[in-house]
Structure formats: C-alpha cells, structure tokens
C-alpha positions in Angstrom: -15.4 -28.6 -16.5 -16.9 -25.6 -18.1 -15.8 -22.0 -17.7 -18.7 -21.3 -15.3 -17.7 -24.1 -13.0 -14.1 -23.0 -12.9 -15.0 -19.4 -12.3 -17.4 -20.4 -9.5 -14.7 -22.5 -7.9 -12.1 -19.8 -8.2 -14.4 -17.1 -6.8 -15.6 -19.0 -3.8 -12.3 -20.8 -3.2 -10.5 -17.5 -3.1 -13.1 -16.0 -0.8 -12.8 -19.0 1.5 -9.0 -18.9 1.5 -8.8 -15.2 2.3 -11.5 -15.5 5.0 -9.6 -18.3 6.7 -6.3 -16.3 6.3 -8.0 -13.3 8.0 -9.2 -15.5 10.9 -5.7 -16.9 11.3 -4.3 -13.3 11.5 -6.9 -12.4 14.1 -6.1 -15.4 16.2 -2.3 -14.7 15.9 -2.8 -11.0 17.0 -5.3 -11.7 19.8 -3.7 -14.8 21.2 -2.2 -14.2 24.7 1.1 -12.5 24.0 0.3 -11.9 20.4 -0.4 -8.2 20.9 3.0 -7.7 22.4 4.6 -9.4 19.3 2.5 -7.2 17.0 3.5 -4.0 18.8 7.2 -5.0 18.7 7.0 -5.8 15.0 5.3 -2.4 14.4 8.1 -0.5 16.1 10.9 -2.3 14.2 11.2 0.5 11.7 11.7 3.2 14.4 14.6 1.5 16.2 18.0 3.1 16.1 20.0 0.0 15.2 20.1 -1.1 11.6 21.5 -4.7 11.6 21.0 -5.1 7.8 22.9 -1.9 6.9 25.7 -2.7 9.5 26.2 -6.2 8.1 26.4 -4.8 4.5 29.0 -2.1 5.6 31.1 -4.7 7.4 31.2 -6.9 4.4 32.4 -4.1 2.2 35.2 -3.2 4.6 36.7 -6.7 4.7 
C-alpha cells in the first residue's frame, strides 16, 4: 500500500467513524427517556452531595 492509499483510508475511515459516532449520540439523546438522562447527567456537577469526596474523607479517617 502506498502513502496515498493509507492517507485516503485514514481520512475517510476517520470521517465515517465520527459520523457514525455522532449519529449514535443523537439516537442516545433523542431516544424516549434519553433527554431525561442527559438532563440528569448535565446537573450532576451542581448537586450538593459529593460521593467521591466523602468516600475519600472516610478512608482517611479509618
């Protein structure tokens, strides 16, 4: 295989991969109930509980 063939395959293979990935993300978000999961995931940073920090603090105390 020549450089041109490898570059062509990488360019269009990558484009195809990311296009399919994008379609999968759209299906995941717009699937019935998917919007609710996306909104819940978006709000995780603004919740008052911090389970990772609490677990680390509990490990240090024991």
